[in-house]
N, C-alpha and C positions, 0 to 999 in steps of 0.2 A: 808734568804739568806746563805745558807751552805760556809765553808771555800773552796777559788779556789781550795787550793794549791795539786796539782800532788804527791798522794803517795802513796811508789812503790807498798808496800802488798797491796795496793788497788786496782790497773792498771792490766785490764784484753782486752784479743780483741785486734784489731790494736791499742791503747795504747802503746803494751809493744814491738812494731813493732820495734823502735829505738827510745832508751832513748835518751834524751835531758833533759839539765839540768833545763832550764827553760819554762814557760808554768802552762799553771790550766788544770783539769779535764773536761774530759767529761762530767759528772756529776754537775759540775758547769754552764756547756754552756745550756744541758738540763734545767734545771735551773732558766736558763733565757732567753732563750728564747719564749718561750709564753707571758711572758712580753714588749718586743719589739715587738715581730711583733702577737698578739694578734689572729689571723689569719689565722697562717702562711701565707701571702701574702705581699711581697715584698722581697726585697737581703739584705742581712745581709753583712755587713764586715768587715776583718781583716785585716789592713795591713801592721802587724807586725805575717805572718801568722804562721810561725815558722814549727813544726809539724805537723800541720792542723786538730786542734782541732775542730774550728767552724768551719770549711768547711766540717770536717767531717761526725761532727752531725747533720749540718741544709742536708746535701745531701741525709742524711739515713732519714730521715725525711719529702725529697720532700720539702727542702724550698732552693732558687735562693741563691746562696752564692758566693764571691770573695774571694780571697784568696793572697795577695802579698806581697811578701816579697825577701829581695835583696840577699838569699844565695843559688843558686842552686842544692844544696843540699836539703833543708828544700823543697822547689816548688818538688822534683820528691816525696819524704817521703812523700808532704800532694796528689801528685796525685794519691800515689800510694793506699790510702786509700780511693779514690773513689769507688775501685775494689767491684763488689755484690759479693754474694754467691752463685750467678747464674752459673759462672764462675765456680768454686770452684771443680769438676769435672772433667776440661780440664788442670786445672794446672801442679800436676804430672805429664800427659807426656810432656805436651809443655815442664817442666822441662827437663826431657832425650834426648829430643831431641833437646832442646839447648847444653846442654853437650854433645850429640854428633857433631851437625855445629861444636861444641868451637874446640871439640879435633882432628877434619880436616880442619879447620883454619891453615892458613899459617903466622898468627902474628908473625910481630919480636918484640921484643922489643929494641925500641931503646937508647943510651944513656943519653939522654935526660928526660924520663921516668919520670916523679914526683914520679912513686909506687919503685923508685930504691931504696929513701930514706930511707927505710924500708925492702927491698927485697933484694934478689940475683937474675938476670935475670933468670935464672930458675924458681923460684917462680914466679916473674911478673909476667910470661909468661900466666899462666892457668886463672889468674885473667884476661888478657887484652884477651885470645882469649873466654874465658865465655861474656864478654864484646863487645866482635865484635860480637859473635853469637845470643846477645840479639837484635843488630842492627840491624843485617843482617836480622833477621827471625821478628822481629815487628815494625820497625822502620824506616817510607818513609823519605828521607831527598836528595840532592844534592849532587850524587856522588862522588864531587870531596871532600866536604868537611866529617869533621869527625860528627857523629850522634849524641853526645852530646854536641856541644857547647852549650852555657848560649841561645845563637836567637834560638836552635830550643826548648829549657827544654819544653817551652810556648805549645808548642803540642805535648810538649809526648804525648800518650794512660796510660789510667790509665793499659791496661795489663802490657808493658812495665815496668811503673815505675815503679809497683808490682816487676821484676823481678830483675830488676836493685833493690829496696833496700834488696831483698834478696843477691846481691851479695858483695852490703855495709857491709851489718852484718856477710857478709860469712869473709871480710874482715878485720872490726873492730877485730874479731875474732882472727884474725894472728896477730892484730898487737899488742893487748892487752897485751904484756909484754915492752910493750914503751911507758902505760899508768901510769903517779904516780896518786901520793896521789888524786889528783886536777883533776876530772871527767871530767875537761873543756880544756885541758890540753895534748901534743906526745910530747916524746921527739923523736928523732934519735941517731939510735944505734954508738956507739962510732971507731966502726973499721967494716970492712969487714964483717970479722969473723960470728960477732953481725946479720948480716942480716940474714929475715926469707927464709928459702928455702923448703918449702914445693912441698911433690911432686905433680903432677896433677894429682891425684889417691884420693890428702888430698883434695885439693880444690874443687874435682866436685862432691867428697861426701858430705862434710859440705854446698855448697853450696842444692843436694835436699836438705838435712834435715835444711834449713834455710825455706826453700819456703814448706817442711810437716807444720810445726812450724806454717810459717802465714796462709797457707791454714785454720788452725785453727781458725783464727780469723776473720776471713771473716762475713760478717752480712748482713740482709736481706734489703734491700734498700724498702722505703716508700715513692711509689709517682714518679715523674716526678721532678728533680731537674735543673738548669739547672747553673751548677759549673762551673768560673771561677777560675783556679792555674797558675800565674803568678810572671813571677820575673819583679822584681821594687823596689821603694825606696819609704818609707811613709814619705818623704816630700815629693816627688813630682808622686802623686797616676794618673797612665794613666787609666783614669777614668773621663766622663764626670762632666761638675757638676749636682747636685741635684740627679744623677742616685742611689743612696743607701738608706735604709727605716734605717736602727740599723745598729751600731757599736758593735763586740763583739773584742777585744781586749787587749794585754797586752804589752806595751811597754816594751825594751828591759830592765833593770835595771839598775842603773848607779853602776856598780860593776865591772868595767871592766876586766869582761870572752871577753876571744878572741875566738868568737864564730867562727872566720874564723881556726883559728888554732886546735880551737873540733872536724871538720871536713875536714881536712886537706886526711888522705885517701880515703874518698870519692870524694872528688873534685879531685883527683887523678887518680881515676877512670873515670869520667868524662871531663877531662887531662884540666881542672881548674887553672894548679898550676903550669904559668909558674911564674918565681918571680917576671916576671910586673903586671904581673894578680891576683897574690894573694897579693901583695904588694897593691893596689891598694884597692880588695877587703877586706881588713884588715883596710885599712883606713876607707872604704864606712859605712863600719859596727857598730851603733851604741850603744854607751856603752860603744866600747871596750877599749884597752890601748894606741891603736895610734893615735896620735895628725898628723891632715890634714896640710900639708902644706901652705896653703891660710888660716888663725889665723878669729876665726869669732869674735863675738864683742856683751857685753850685749845691752838688747833692752827695755824699758822701756813696750813693752808689754810681757816681759814674766813678770811681776809683782816686785811690790819694797821687798818681803820674798824671792824670786828666787836671785837681785841683792843684797842684804845683805849678801847672804849666801857664796854669789862666791866675795866677800869685804872680807867674814871672811876665806877663805879659804887665797885671794891676799895673804889678812893680816899676814895667820900666818908664826910661828919663824919655823917652820921643814924645812927640805931640803927640796928642788922642787917644793913649795908650790905655792911663785909668780910663778911659771914659767910654769910645766913642767902639774902639778894638775891644776892649776886657768883654764890652755887652757884647760883641758881634760874638767870639770866642766861645761866650757863655749861651746865648743863641744857641748856637750850633750844637754846642754839646747836649743841650738839653733836648734838642729834634731827636739826636741820635741815640741817647738812654731812653727815650720812650717810644724812639721806633724796634730798637732792640730787644722792649719788655712787650712789645705789637708781635711782635715776629715770636718770640718767647709763647706768647697767647695763644696764637693760631695753631704751632710749627707741633707735630705730632712730639709725642716724647720719643728723643730719637733718634729724632730726625736731622737729617744734614742743614746745615746755614754756610756757603759759600760766598763773601762777600771780598770785591775786590773795594781798595782804598787808596789812598798816594797821601801821603807825607807831603804840606810845603814849611813856613819858615814865614816868622814874622821877626822880621828885623833881620837879629842873626839866634834869635832863641824858634826852633824847631819841634813844629806841629805834628808829633807824633801821633798821628790820625791811628795806625794800625794800635802800636801800644795801647792805647788810650781804649780801644775797641776791645782790645784783646782781655780786659782787667773789667772793662762791664761788661763784659763776655764768661768772664771767671763769678765774678759775684752773682750772674743771674743762674750760677750754676749749672754750665756748659763748658764740655771738654772742649782742646784745643786738637785737631789732628792732625793736621799739616798748616803751613806755610811756606809763602815763597815767595820771595822780594826779586824784585824787579825794575832793574836804574830805567828812567824816562827822562830823555833828553829833551823832547819839545812838550815843555812846557808854560806857562802864560808868563811865570816869572824874568824870563826869557827877554821880555820886552818893557821890563821896566830899568830903565838905564840907575838908577838909584842901589838897584842890588849892589852891585859889588862893592859897597858900602860898608857894608855890614858880613860880605861872604864872596868866598872866591867862586864859587860854583853854582851855580841856578838850577841844576836838577835837580831830578827828587827820584824816591823812591818807590812803584807800586806792586804791592803789595796783595795775594791772593791767602787771603785767612778761612778756614776751610774748620768749621765748628761741629761738633756733637751735640744735641739741645741734651738736657738734665734726661733721663729716663724714671 
């Protein structure tokens, strides 16, 4: 089993379209797929689909797959990666048509537009014009509603998603000055003078260049696959029982990464960042830093080792341990357990489930996610087929100068856990 870690120097093609901190490499999925679906028959599931690595590889190999993610931005990214190289010749002419239609659109930037967090109105306008042109040319929705509401994201075509990702990349580059050292965070400008004011020509040219760059990453699709990418939560999968033959996935790490904030500019393009909606999404994101208003409570089905870890956090003398941090870890493991239960519900009897998980630390206390997931799986009646452990040195903990107060090393262990569900 090869190391599943994504390494920037080895990424190519669609893997480079949208930088995403979490996840594993396409090579890892190509390695695993023949073993979980020996005859390329059946349906593969990723309930934490993120950038769509599992669904992209399966789609290219003609294997049916379902990818589910709670973040609308990542649903768009995963859909874009389904696009075939067969349409490559039409992308540049179509991008010119999008720019032309965008320039002619009488879009207005409202005072409530979430893009104004980083852009002056004049700078946000060409971004809105391009989004409006993509909607007008490539999206069919009810005329009275914005095209990119979450309820419509699941119906978005791979072609429309492709151009939206080009717009995401354009916007990411424009707001890069507000990205701190932490790649999963974005700041707001301190004053109106710091807001971005690109000319329309700059925005349109950047969009064209991103379309050109992404076109080079298109790949050939072998066979006809039924691929479903949809918005949803891992602990309430919108699927029928016993409808999946295998799972390849990586649950979000228990490291308090705020993926909602990390994709806030892209969410703004989709119109998904009213303060209320954004707050809800942050609370729903597994492994994030926000505690839900309704507290979860530990259960025996989480396993003894998990319960002992939670007790160690609750009893830790450092500030916030017994309140905020304990609640946060309880919330994380509640979602993990519920998600494994949902996977067990939709996975066929005797189906394989391959999960990539990573440990971390709370102060000096190890957060042994692999061990805890193993115990939850055993309680579900799953058998452990294989386990592979790999050292991960490039972790967010290295950015915290206080780490050395509690331990000498800041690396982590990334584990591939290979289960077989009960027959």
